[in-house]
GULOPA-772076 format. One line per 4 residues: number of its first residue (from 0); for each residue x, y, z of N, C-alpha, C. Coordinates in steps of 0.2 Angstrom, whole numbers. Each point is the difference from the previous one (the first is absolute). Layout:
# GULOPA-772076
NUM> X/Y/Z/X/Y/Z/X/Y/Z | ...
END
This chain:
# GULOPA-772076
0> 30/159/-79/-5/-5/2/-6/1/-4 | -3/-5/-3/-5/0/-4/-7/2/3 | -3/5/-3/-7/2/2/-1/2/7 | 5/3/3/0/2/7/-3/8/-1
4> -4/2/4/-2/7/0/6/4/2 | 0/6/-3/6/5/1/1/1/8 | 6/0/2/2/2/7/-3/-5/5 | -3/-6/-2/-3/-4/5/5/-6/1
8> 3/-1/5/4/-6/1/-5/-6/3 | 2/-6/-3/-5/-5/2/1/-2/7 | -5/-3/3/1/-3/7/4/-6/0 | 0/-3/5/4/-7/1/-4/-5/2
12> 1/-6/-4/-4/-6/2/4/-4/5 | -3/-2/6/4/-3/5/-4/-7/1 | 4/-5/-1/-3/-7/1/2/-2/7 | -4/-2/5/1/-1/7/-1/-7/1
16> 4/-4/3/-1/-6/2/-2/0/7 | -6/-3/1/-3/-1/7/2/-6/3 | -1/-1/7/2/-6/4/-5/-5/-3 | 3/-7/0/-4/-5/-2/-4/-4/5
20> 1/3/6/-3/-3/6/0/5/6 | 6/0/3/1/3/6/1/8/-1 | -5/4/3/0/7/-1/7/3/3 | 3/-3/4/6/3/3/6/0/-5
24> -1/-3/-6/5/0/-5/-1/7/-4 | -5/4/1/-1/6/-3/7/5/1 | 2/2/-5/6/5/1/-2/7/1 | 5/4/3/-2/7/1/-1/3/-7
28> 4/-2/-5/-1/3/-6/-7/-1/-3 | -3/-6/1/-7/-1/-3/-5/4/5 | 1/0/6/-4/4/4/0/7/-2 | 5/3/-1/1/7/-3/-4/1/-7
32> 1/-5/-4/-3/0/-7/-7/1/1 | -3/-4/4/-7/-1/1/-3/7/3 | 4/3/5/-2/6/3/0/6/-5 | 5/0/-5/1/5/-4/-3/0/-7
36> -3/-6/-1/-3/-1/-7/-5/5/-2 | 0/1/-7/-5/4/-3/-5/-5/-3 | 2/-5/-3/-5/-5/-3/3/-7/1 | -5/-4/3/2/-7/1/-4/-4/-4
40> 3/-5/-4/-3/-5/-4/0/-6/4 | -5/-3/2/0/-6/5/-4/-6/-3 | 3/-6/0/-3/-6/-2/-7/0/3 | -1/1/6/-6/0/4/0/6/5
44> -4/5/-2/0/6/4/-2/-1/7 | -5/-5/2/-2/-1/6/6/-3/4 | 4/-5/-2/5/-3/3/6/5/1 | 1/5/-4/5/5/1/-2/4/6
48> -6/3/0/-2/4/6/0/-4/6 | -1/-6/0/0/-4/6/8/-1/2 | 4/-1/-5/7/-1/2/3/7/3 | -2/6/-3/2/6/2/-2/1/7
52> -7/-2/2/-2/2/6/3/-4/5 | 2/-7/-1/4/-4/5/7/3/1 | 3/4/-5/6/3/1/-1/7/4 | -6/3/0/-1/6/3/2/6/-5
56> -1/-2/-7/2/5/-5/-6/2/-4 | 0/7/-1/-5/2/-4/2/1/-7 | -2/-3/-5/3/1/-7/-1/7/-3 | 5/3/-2/0/7/-2/1/5/6
60> 0/-2/6/1/5/5/-7/4/1 | 1/6/2/-6/4/2/-4/2/-6 | 3/0/-6/-4/2/-6/-3/-6/-3 | 2/-6/1/-3/-7/-2/2/-1/-7
64> 2/-6/-1/2/-3/-7/-7/-2/-4 | 1/1/-6/-5/-3/-5/1/-7/-1 | -4/-5/3/1/-7/-1/-4/-3/-5 | 3/-3/-5/-4/-3/-5/1/-8/0
68> -4/-4/-3/1/-7/-1/4/-1/-6 | 4/-5/1/5/-2/-6/1/-8/0 | -4/-4/-3/0/-7/0/0/-3/-7 | 0/-6/0/0/-4/-7/-5/3/-5
72> -6/0/2/-6/1/-4/1/8/-3 | 2/4/4/0/7/-3/7/3/-1 | 5/-5/0/7/2/-1/2/4/-6 | -3/-2/-6/1/4/-6/-2/7/0
76> -7/1/2/-2/7/0/2/4/5 | 1/-3/6/3/4/6/7/2/-2 | 4/-4/-3/7/2/-1/0/6/-5 | -4/1/-4/-1/6/-5/-2/6/4
80> -4/-1/5/-2/6/4/6/2/5 | 3/-5/3/6/2/4/5/3/-4 | 1/-2/-6/6/3/-4/-2/7/-1 | -6/2/-1/-2/7/-1/1/4/6
84> -1/-3/6/1/3/6/8/2/1 | 4/-5/-2/7/0/1/3/5/-5 | -3/0/-6/2/5/-5/-2/7/1 | -5/1/5/-2/6/2/3/3/6
88> 5/-4/2/5/2/6/-2/-2/7 | -5/-5/0/-2/-3/6/4/-7/1 | 2/-1/7/3/-6/1/-5/-5/2 | 2/-7/-2/-5/-5/1/4/-6/4
92> -3/-2/5/2/-6/4/-4/-6/-2 | 3/-6/-2/-3/-6/-1/1/-5/5 | -5/-3/3/1/-5/5/-5/-6/-2 | 2/-6/2/-5/-6/-1/-2/-2/7
96> -4/-6/1/-2/-2/6/6/-2/5 | 5/-3/-4/7/-2/4/5/-1/-6 | 6/1/2/5/-1/-5/1/6/-5 | 4/-2/-5/2/6/-5/-5/0/-6
100> -2/6/-1/-4/1/-6/4/-2/-7 | -4/-3/-4/3/-3/-6/3/-7/0 | 0/-3/6/2/-7/0/-6/-4/2 | -3/-3/-5/-6/-3/0/-6/4/3
104> 1/7/0/-5/5/2/0/5/-5 | -5/5/0/0/5/-5/6/5/1 | 2/3/-5/6/5/0/4/0/-6 | 1/-6/-4/4/0/-6/-2/4/-5
108> -7/1/-2/-2/4/-5/2/7/1 | -1/3/6/1/7/2/8/1/0 | 4/-5/2/7/1/-1/2/1/-7 | -2/-4/-4/2/0/-7/-3/6/-4
112> -6/3/2/-2/6/-2/4/6/2 | 2/0/6/4/5/3/7/0/-3 | 3/-6/-2/6/0/-3/0/3/-7 | -5/-2/-3/-1/3/-7/-1/7/0
116> -4/3/5/-1/7/1/6/4/3 | 5/-3/2/5/3/4/-2/3/6 | -4/-4/4/-2/2/7/4/-3/5 | 3/4/5/4/-3/5/-4/-6/4
120> 4/-5/1/-2/-6/4/5/-1/6 | -3/-2/6/4/-2/5/-4/-6/4 | 4/-3/4/-3/-6/4/2/1/7 | -5/-2/4/1/-1/7/0/-8/2
124> 6/-3/1/1/-7/0/-4/-2/7 | -2/-6/-1/-4/-3/6/1/-8/0 | -3/-3/5/1/-8/0/-2/-3/-6 | 3/-6/-1/-2/-3/-6/-2/-8/1
128> -6/-2/-1/-1/-7/1/4/-5/-4 | 3/3/-6/4/-5/-4/7/-1/4 | 3/5/2/7/-1/3/-1/-3/7 | -6/2/3/-1/-3/7/-1/-7/0
132> -4/-2/-5/-1/-8/0/6/-3/-3 | 4/3/-4/6/-3/-3/5/-2/6 | 1/5/4/5/-1/5/-2/-5/6 | -7/0/1/-3/-5/5/0/-7/-3
136> 0/-1/-6/-1/-6/-3/5/-5/1 | 6/2/1/6/-5/1/2/-2/-7 | -2/2/-5/2/-2/-7/5/5/-2 | 4/-2/-6/5/5/-2/-2/7/-2
140> 4/5/2/-2/7/-1/4/3/-5 | 6/-3/-2/4/3/-4/-2/2/-7 | -5/-4/-3/-3/2/-6/-8/-2/1 | -4/4/-2/-7/-1/1/-4/4/-6
144> -6/-2/-1/-5/3/-4/-7/1/3 | -3/5/-2/-7/1/3/-5/-1/-6 | -4/-4/1/-5/-2/-5/-7/3/1 | -1/3/6/-7/3/1/-5/-5/1
148> -6/1/-2/-6/-5/1/0/-5/-6 | 0/-6/1/0/-5/-6/-7/1/-4 | 0/-1/-6/-6/1/-4/-6/-5/2 | -6/3/-1/-6/-4/2/-1/-6/-6
152> 2/2/-6/-1/-4/-6/7/-2/-2 | 1/-6/-3/6/-2/-2/5/-1/5 | -2/-2/6/5/-1/5/5/-5/-1 | -2/-6/-3/5/-6/-1/5/2/-5
156> -2/4/-5/5/2/-5/5/5/3 | -3/5/3/4/5/4/5/-3/4 | -2/-5/4/5/-3/5/5/-5/-4 | -2/-3/-5/4/-4/-4/6/4/-3
160> -1/7/-2/5/4/-2/5/2/5 | -2/-1/7/4/2/5/4/-6/3 | -2/-6/-3/3/-6/4/8/0/0 | 3/3/-5/7/0/0/3/6/2
164> -4/5/3/3/6/3/5/-2/6 | 6/3/0/5/-2/5/0/5/6 | -3/6/-1/-1/4/5/-5/-1/5 | 0/2/6/-5/-1/5/-6/4/-2
168> -6/-2/0/-6/3/-3/-5/2/6 | -2/7/-1/-5/2/5/-6/2/-3 | -6/-2/3/-7/1/-3/-4/3/6 | -5/3/-3/-6/2/5/-6/-5/-2
172> -4/-1/5/-6/-4/-2/-5/1/5 | -6/-1/-2/-6/1/5/-1/-6/4 | -3/0/6/-1/-6/4/-4/-5/-3 | -5/2/-4/-5/-5/-2/3/-3/-6
176> 5/2/-3/3/-3/-6/7/-4/1 | 3/2/6/7/-2/1/1/-8/0 | -5/-4/3/1/-7/0/0/-3/-7 | -5/3/-4/0/-3/-7/7/2/-4
180> 2/6/2/6/3/-4/6/-5/3 | 1/-1/6/5/-4/3/0/-7/-3 | -6/-3/-1/-1/-7/-3/2/1/-7 | -1/5/-4/2/1/-7/7/0/0
184> 3/4/5/8/1/0/3/-7/1 | -3/-4/5/3/-7/1/0/-4/-6 | -5/1/-4/0/-4/-6/5/2/-5 | 1/7/-1/4/3/-4/7/0/2
188> 2/1/6/7/0/3/2/-6/3 | -5/-4/2/2/-6/4/-3/1/7 | -3/-6/3/-3/1/7/5/2/5 | 6/-2/0/5/1/5/4/7/-1
192> -2/4/-5/4/6/-1/-1/4/6 | 6/3/4/-1/4/6/-3/6/-1 | -5/2/4/-3/6/0/-2/3/7 | -3/6/0/-2/3/6/-7/4/-1
196> -4/-1/4/-7/3/0/1/5/6 | 0/7/-2/0/5/5/-7/4/1 | -3/0/5/-6/3/1/0/6/6 | -4/5/-2/-1/5/5/7/3/3
200> 4/2/-5/7/2/2/0/6/4 | 4/1/5/0/5/5/-6/1/4 | -5/-4/-1/-6/1/4/0/-5/6 | -5/1/4/-1/-4/6/1/-8/-1
204> -3/-2/-5/-1/-7/-1/5/-2/-6 | 6/3/-1/5/-2/-5/2/-7/1 | 0/-3/-6/2/-7/0/4/-2/-6 | 5/-4/0/4/-3/-5/0/-7/0
208> -3/-4/-5/0/-7/-1/5/-2/-5 | 5/-4/1/5/-2/-4/-1/-8/-2 | 1/-2/-6/0/-7/-2/0/-1/-7 | -2/-6/-2/-1/-1/-7/-6/3/-3
212> -1/1/-6/-6/3/-3/-6/-4/1 | 0/-7/0/-5/-4/1/-3/0/7 | 5/0/5/-1/1/7/-4/6/1 | 3/6/-3/-3/6/2/-7/1/-3
216> -1/-3/-6/-7/0/-3/-5/-4/4 | 2/-5/3/-5/-4/5/-1/5/6 | 5/3/3/-1/4/6/-4/6/-2 | 1/3/-6/-4/6/-2/-7/-1/-1
220> -2/-6/-2/-7/-2/-1/-4/1/6 | 3/0/6/-4/0/6/2/7/4 | 6/3/-1/2/5/5/2/6/-3 | 0/1/-7/2/6/-3/-5/6/2
224> 2/5/3/-4/6/1/5/6/-1 | -4/6/-1/4/6/0/4/2/-6 | 4/5/0/5/2/-6/5/-6/0 | 1/-2/-6/5/-6/-1/5/2/-6
228> 6/-2/2/6/1/-5/3/-7/0 | 1/-3/-6/4/-6/-1/7/1/-2 | 4/-4/2/7/0/-2/2/-7/-2 | 3/-1/-6/1/-7/-3/7/0/-2
232> 4/-5/2/7/-1/-2/0/-1/-8 | 5/2/-3/1/-1/-7/2/-7/-2 | 0/-1/-6/2/-7/-2/7/-1/1 | 2/-7/2/7/-2/1/1/-6/-4
236> 6/-1/-3/2/-6/-3/3/-4/6 | -2/-6/0/3/-5/5/3/-6/-3 | 4/-4/4/4/-5/-3/-5/-5/-3 | -6/-1/3/-4/-5/-2/-5/2/-5
240> 1/6/-2/-5/3/-5/0/-3/-7 | 6/-3/-2/0/-3/-6/-1/-8/0 | -1/-3/5/0/-7/1/-6/-2/-4 | 0/-5/-5/-6/-2/-4/-6/-2/4
244> 2/-4/5/-6/-3/4/-4/6/4 | 4/5/2/-2/6/3/-5/4/-5 | 3/1/-6/-4/4/-5/-6/-4/-2 | 0/-6/-1/-6/-4/-1/-5/0/5
248> 2/0/6/-5/0/6/-3/7/0 | 4/5/-1/-3/7/0/-6/0/-5 | 2/-2/-6/-5/0/-6/-6/-4/2 | 1/-6/3/-6/-4/2/-4/3/5
252> 3/4/4/-4/3/6/-5/6/-4 | 2/3/-5/-4/5/-3/-5/-4/-4 | 2/-5/-3/-6/-4/-4/-5/-3/5 | 2/-2/6/-5/-2/4/-5/6/2
256> 2/6/0/-4/6/2/-4/2/-6 | 1/-4/-6/-4/2/-6/3/3/-6 | 7/2/1/3/3/-5/2/-4/-6 | -1/2/-6/2/-5/-6/8/-1/1
260> 2/-5/-3/7/-2/1/5/6/-3 | -2/3/-6/4/5/-3/1/6/4 | -6/2/3/0/6/5/4/-2/6 | -1/-6/3/4/-2/6/8/0/-1
264> 2/-3/-6/7/0/-2/2/8/0 | -3/4/-3/2/7/-1/0/3/7 | -5/-1/4/0/3/7/7/-3/4 | 1/-6/0/6/-3/3/6/3/-2
268> 1/1/-7/6/3/-3/1/7/2 | -6/4/1/1/7/2/2/0/8 | -3/-5/4/2/0/7/7/-1/1 | 3/-5/-4/7/-2/1/5/3/-4
272> -3/5/-4/5/3/-5/4/-4/-5 | -4/-5/-2/3/-5/-5/-4/1/-7 | 4/-3/-5/-3/0/-6/-6/-5/0 | -6/1/-4/-5/-4/0/1/-7/-3
276> 5/0/-4/2/-7/-3/3/-4/5 | 4/2/5/3/-4/5/-6/-3/5 | -5/4/1/-5/-2/4/-4/-6/-4 | -1/2/-6/-4/-5/-5/3/-7/0
280> 7/1/-1/4/-6/0/0/-4/6 | 0/3/6/-1/-3/6/-6/-4/1 | -6/3/-2/-6/-3/1/-1/-6/-5 | 3/1/-6/-2/-6/-5/6/-5/1
284> 5/0/4/4/-5/0/0/-4/7 | -5/3/4/-2/-3/7/-4/-6/-1 | 2/-6/3/-4/-6/0/-7/1/2 | -5/-3/-3/-7/0/2/-3/6/-3
288> 3/4/-5/-3/5/-3/-6/-2/-4
END
């Protein structure tokens, strides 16, 4: 083991999944880990202490755990500090505000550093907003992909690259951006592409709205609140997908929204899983072009 002090065995890094809403989803193993922890790296130390208090748990037991913040802004530097603790023989427990560390939350840098340093890693599984939303959506679950938070910049290009994705797609999104994101998805994937907006999962006001992307975008503009997970059905080829008049109409719809014809043809080709030439020919042989 490289650069380890003589006769010092490294500690263990434990990634613990916290409940995504309902505190009764806390497992006995998570409770014990909190009570026995030496060092706890928390996304928000205040929220961790509040969560532990609601459980009636004292982090670290009688001796008390050292609790440090571990969030996006300090992840790089804190990961180095925690790795030093681990290599010195101290165990480290990593938690986020909800869900699993490393999944759209801090944790990945520390895991990769521990892998490189041959430091043991283990996981305490917990509830997942990804799989919870997926099974509630009513959409196919046999094949799916997790896309995390859509980018703030280049959203149209990002979604265009996903237009022909055949697997069910799962996204996280903030409530103040979700209506615009759904509207962009409606343009990229088609307004009637089936989707589900899942909010406040496992909490008191849990709600699942199912419908086409355009319909959900309209609803979200007025009603989206809380933690949100989006589930979108993958692309499907249908019998009517190759009808020239159908292709021409789809291109015309994008043009009416301001897209140049070349871009509109490319977008429709992506959505339908067709060669661009076939869409081009459909547009230019349609009467009234």
